[in-house]
C-alpha positions as CSV (number, residue, x, y, z in Angstrom):
1,X,14.0,-5.9,-5.8
2,X,14.1,-6.6,-2.1
3,X,16.1,-5.0,0.7
4,X,17.9,-8.2,1.1
5,X,19.1,-8.1,-2.5
6,X,20.6,-4.6,-1.8
7,X,22.6,-6.1,1.1
8,X,23.8,-9.0,-0.9
9,X,25.0,-6.6,-3.7
10,X,26.9,-4.5,-1.2
11,X,28.5,-7.5,0.4
12,X,29.6,-8.7,-3.1
13,X,31.1,-5.3,-3.9
14,X,33.0,-5.3,-0.7
15,X,34.5,-8.7,-1.5
16,X,35.6,-7.6,-4.9
17,X,37.3,-4.5,-3.4
18,X,39.1,-6.2,-0.5
19,X,40.2,-9.6,-1.9
20,X,44.0,-10.1,-2.9
21,X,44.7,-8.8,-6.4
22,X,47.6,-7.9,-8.7
23,X,49.1,-4.4,-8.5
24,X,48.1,-3.5,-12.0
25,X,44.5,-4.3,-11.5
26,X,43.7,-1.6,-8.9
27,X,42.2,0.9,-11.4
28,X,40.0,-1.8,-12.9
29,X,38.7,-2.8,-9.5
30,X,37.9,0.8,-8.6
31,X,35.9,1.1,-11.8
32,X,34.0,-2.0,-11.0
33,X,33.4,-0.8,-7.4
34,X,32.0,2.5,-8.6
35,X,29.8,0.8,-11.2
36,X,28.3,-1.7,-8.6
37,X,27.5,1.1,-6.2
38,X,26.0,3.2,-8.9
39,X,23.7,0.5,-10.2
40,X,22.7,-0.5,-6.6
41,X,21.7,3.0,-5.8
42,X,19.8,3.4,-9.0
43,X,17.8,0.2,-9.1
44,X,17.7,-1.0,-5.5
45,X,18.1,1.7,-2.9
46,X,16.1,4.4,-4.7
47,X,12.8,2.5,-4.8
48,X,13.0,1.7,-1.1
49,X,14.5,4.8,0.3
50,X,11.3,6.8,0.3
51,X,9.0,4.1,1.8
52,X,9.2,5.6,5.3
53,X,10.3,9.2,4.8
54,X,7.8,11.9,5.4
55,X,8.7,14.2,2.5
56,X,8.5,13.5,-1.2
57,X,11.8,13.7,-3.1
58,X,12.6,17.2,-4.4
59,X,12.3,17.8,-8.2
60,X,10.7,14.4,-8.9
61,X,9.0,15.6,-12.0
62,X,5.8,14.0,-10.8
63,X,2.4,15.6,-11.0
64,X,1.3,17.4,-7.8
65,X,-1.4,14.9,-7.1
66,X,1.1,12.1,-7.2
67,X,3.5,13.9,-4.8
68,X,0.6,14.5,-2.5
69,X,-0.3,10.8,-2.5
70,X,3.4,9.9,-1.8
71,X,3.6,12.2,1.2
72,X,0.5,10.5,2.6
73,X,1.6,7.0,1.8
74,X,5.1,7.5,3.2
75,X,3.9,8.6,6.6
76,X,3.0,5.3,8.3
77,X,3.4,5.8,12.1
78,X,6.3,3.7,13.4
79,X,4.0,1.8,15.8
80,X,2.4,0.2,12.8
81,X,5.6,-0.9,11.0
82,X,5.5,-4.7,10.8
83,X,2.2,-4.7,12.7
84,X,-1.3,-6.0,11.9
85,X,-4.2,-3.4,11.7
86,X,-7.9,-3.9,11.0
87,X,-10.0,-2.0,13.6
88,X,-9.8,1.4,15.2
89,X,-8.5,1.7,18.8
90,X,-11.1,1.4,21.5
91,X,-12.7,4.7,22.2
92,X,-11.8,6.2,18.8
93,X,-14.6,8.6,17.9
94,X,-13.4,10.7,15.0
95,X,-15.9,10.2,12.1
96,X,-13.4,8.9,9.6
97,X,-13.7,6.0,7.1
98,X,-11.1,4.5,4.8
99,X,-12.4,2.9,1.6
100,X,-10.2,0.2,0.2
101,X,-10.4,-1.7,-3.1
102,X,-8.8,-5.1,-3.7
103,X,-7.8,-7.2,-6.7
104,X,-7.6,-4.5,-9.4
105,X,-6.9,-2.6,-11.4
106,X,-9.4,-3.5,-14.2
107,X,-10.9,-1.3,-16.9
108,X,-14.5,-2.5,-16.3
109,X,-14.5,-1.8,-12.5
110,X,-11.6,0.4,-11.5
111,X,-12.1,3.1,-14.1
112,X,-15.8,3.8,-13.2
113,X,-14.8,3.8,-9.5
114,X,-12.1,6.3,-10.1
115,X,-14.5,8.6,-12.0
116,X,-17.0,8.4,-9.1
117,X,-14.3,9.2,-6.5
118,X,-12.9,12.0,-8.6
119,X,-16.3,13.7,-9.1
120,X,-16.6,13.8,-5.3
121,X,-12.9,14.6,-4.5
122,X,-12.6,11.5,-2.4
123,X,-9.3,9.6,-2.0
124,X,-9.1,5.8,-1.3
125,X,-6.6,3.0,-1.1
126,X,-6.2,0.4,-3.8
127,X,-4.6,-2.9,-2.9
128,X,-3.5,-4.0,-6.3
129,X,-2.5,-7.4,-7.7
130,X,0.8,-7.2,-9.5
131,X,-0.6,-9.3,-12.3
132,X,-3.3,-6.7,-12.9
133,X,-1.0,-3.7,-12.5
134,X,1.3,-5.3,-15.1
135,X,-1.6,-5.9,-17.4
136,X,-3.1,-2.4,-17.0
137,X,-0.2,-0.1,-16.1
138,X,-2.0,3.0,-17.4
139,X,-4.9,2.4,-14.9
140,X,-2.4,1.9,-12.0
141,X,-0.7,5.1,-12.9
142,X,-4.1,6.9,-13.0
143,X,-4.9,5.6,-9.5
144,X,-1.7,7.3,-8.2
145,X,-2.1,10.4,-10.4
146,X,-5.6,11.1,-9.0
147,X,-4.2,11.2,-5.4
148,X,-5.1,7.6,-4.3
149,X,-2.7,5.3,-2.5
150,X,-1.5,2.2,-4.2
151,X,-0.7,-0.7,-1.9
152,X,0.3,-4.4,-2.2
153,X,-2.1,-7.3,-2.5
154,X,0.5,-9.8,-3.8
155,X,1.2,-10.6,-7.4
156,X,-1.1,-13.5,-8.2
157,X,-3.4,-13.7,-5.2
158,X,-1.9,-17.1,-4.2
159,X,-2.5,-17.9,-0.5
160,X,0.1,-20.7,-0.3
161,X,3.7,-19.8,-1.4
162,X,7.1,-21.2,-0.6
163,X,10.8,-20.3,-1.0
164,X,11.6,-17.8,-3.7
165,X,8.0,-17.6,-4.9
166,X,7.0,-15.9,-1.5
167,X,9.5,-13.1,-2.1
168,X,8.6,-12.7,-5.7
169,X,4.9,-12.3,-4.9
170,X,5.6,-9.3,-2.8
171,X,8.7,-7.8,-4.4
172,X,7.5,-8.0,-7.9
173,X,4.3,-6.1,-7.0
174,X,6.3,-3.5,-5.1
175,X,8.3,-2.8,-8.2
176,X,5.2,-2.3,-10.3
177,X,3.7,0.0,-7.6
178,X,6.9,2.0,-7.7
179,X,6.8,2.3,-11.5
180,X,3.2,3.6,-11.3
181,X,3.5,5.9,-8.3
182,X,7.2,6.6,-7.7
183,X,7.2,5.2,-4.2
184,X,5.3,2.8,-1.9
185,X,3.7,3.2,1.6
186,X,4.7,-0.5,2.4
187,X,1.1,-1.6,3.1
188,X,0.2,-5.2,2.5
189,X,-3.2,-6.9,2.4
190,X,-2.8,-10.7,2.3
191,X,-4.9,-12.6,-0.2
192,X,-8.2,-13.6,1.4
193,X,-7.0,-11.6,4.4
194,X,-5.0,-14.7,5.6
195,X,-2.4,-13.7,8.1
196,X,-1.1,-17.2,8.9
197,X,0.9,-17.6,5.7
198,X,4.6,-17.5,4.6
199,X,3.7,-14.4,2.5
200,X,2.4,-12.4,5.5
201,X,5.5,-13.5,7.5
202,X,7.8,-12.3,4.8
203,X,5.9,-9.0,4.5
204,X,6.3,-8.4,8.3
205,X,10.0,-9.2,8.0
206,X,10.3,-6.5,5.3
207,X,8.6,-3.9,7.6
208,X,5.2,-3.9,5.9
209,X,2.0,-2.9,7.8
210,X,-0.5,-5.8,7.4
211,X,-3.9,-4.2,6.7
212,X,-7.1,-6.1,7.0
213,X,-10.5,-4.5,7.6
214,X,-13.4,-4.3,10.1
215,X,-16.2,-3.7,7.6
216,X,-16.8,-6.2,4.8
217,X,-19.0,-5.1,1.9
218,X,-19.3,-8.8,0.9
219,X,-19.4,-7.6,-2.7
220,X,-17.5,-10.8,-3.5
221,X,-20.8,-12.6,-3.0
222,X,-22.2,-10.6,-5.9
223,X,-25.2,-9.1,-4.1
224,X,-27.2,-6.1,-5.3
225,X,-26.0,-2.5,-4.9
226,X,-28.4,-2.0,-2.1
227,X,-27.2,-5.1,-0.2
228,X,-23.6,-3.9,-0.5
229,X,-24.5,-0.7,1.1
230,X,-26.5,-2.4,3.9
231,X,-23.5,-4.8,4.5
232,X,-21.2,-1.8,4.9
233,X,-23.5,0.1,7.2
234,X,-24.1,-2.9,9.4
235,X,-20.7,-2.7,11.0
236,X,-19.8,0.9,10.3
237,X,-18.2,2.9,13.1
238,X,-15.7,5.8,13.4
239,X,-12.3,4.8,12.2
240,X,-13.5,1.9,10.1
241,X,-11.5,0.3,7.2
242,X,-13.9,-0.9,4.5
243,X,-13.1,-3.6,2.0
244,X,-14.6,-3.6,-1.5
245,X,-13.3,-5.0,-4.7
246,X,-12.4,-3.7,-8.2
247,X,-11.2,-6.9,-9.8
248,X,-12.5,-7.6,-13.3
249,X,-15.5,-9.7,-14.2
250,X,-16.9,-10.4,-10.8
251,X,-18.0,-7.1,-9.3
252,X,-20.4,-5.4,-11.6
253,X,-22.5,-4.0,-8.8
254,X,-19.7,-2.4,-6.8
255,X,-19.4,0.7,-9.0
256,X,-23.2,1.0,-8.8
257,X,-23.2,0.7,-5.0
258,X,-20.4,3.2,-4.5
259,X,-22.5,6.4,-5.0
260,X,-25.2,5.1,-2.7
261,X,-22.6,4.2,-0.1
262,X,-20.8,7.6,-0.3
263,X,-24.1,9.5,0.0
264,X,-25.1,7.5,3.1
265,X,-21.7,7.9,4.8
266,X,-21.6,11.6,4.0
267,X,-25.1,12.1,5.4
268,X,-23.9,10.6,8.7
269,X,-21.0,13.0,8.9
270,X,-18.1,10.7,7.8
271,X,-15.0,12.1,6.2
272,X,-13.2,9.9,3.7
273,X,-9.5,9.2,4.2
274,X,-6.8,6.9,2.9
275,X,-5.3,4.1,5.0
276,X,-2.1,6.0,5.7
277,X,-4.3,9.0,6.9
278,X,-6.4,6.7,9.0
279,X,-3.3,5.2,10.7
280,X,-2.1,8.7,11.4
281,X,-5.4,9.5,13.0
282,X,-5.3,6.3,15.2
283,X,-1.7,7.2,16.1
284,X,-2.7,10.7,17.2
285,X,-5.5,9.3,19.3
286,X,-3.3,6.7,21.0
287,X,-0.5,9.3,21.7
288,X,-3.1,11.7,23.2
289,X,-4.4,8.9,25.4
290,X,-0.9,8.0,26.5
291,X,-0.2,11.7,27.4
292,X,-3.4,12.0,29.4
293,X,-2.7,8.8,31.2
294,X,0.8,10.1,32.1
295,X,-0.6,13.4,33.3
296,X,-3.1,11.7,35.6
297,X,-0.6,9.4,37.1
């Protein structure tokens, strides 16, 4: 459900409580009021309340790995709320890289990718399609359980949407992410990376950070594993966000390329982080620059 739905529910509850009524109906109205507030809190406010808080809820009953991922995902610096990000700030030199995977989850691609990342204790960010998360909820849950970040890539990968369909593409996927992970970092990657769409505008209105990339593996062209690695290293730099894909049927060489890419990046001194961690690093760098500039002046 969207934040706007929560507001509409509260407005309707207020109307029920304040409109003229018969004297004998006061107890019934109070019961209705309590019930509306309770349902709103349970089904609307709770999924969204943790999207920007730094601490995971107490006594969640979630596995430690999930709680760890939630703490990372919920800590998007405020400068990036409702903003577009793709490349590191000028002058950023910390050897960090964020691997991202689009269009999953899918058993033929996501599962072997998760195994490879787990064997090396590397966390990544998965921009899932709601359609796929709905089809393979157990894989979406595994992504979160193993400490990765689940983020929104729309429900059906439609570029053009209008009216209610726009909200459903984003909101429905957020619900599925919440069901798998217990919270959401409010990160959105538009289908095809298109930022000139109604869907992207709606995401910005909802406070999402729009995440593109600065390194394209071009695995969507179905090249060899060696070519995927070469494509990534061509534009690699400290603070880079890399886009790969884990959708089904079209990316058989991506899992094969991943160990080669990880080895190459590790040999060059890179540390692997999630997108939320990367944004935190960018934010620290910009804050330090601002402080140094103030000191000089």
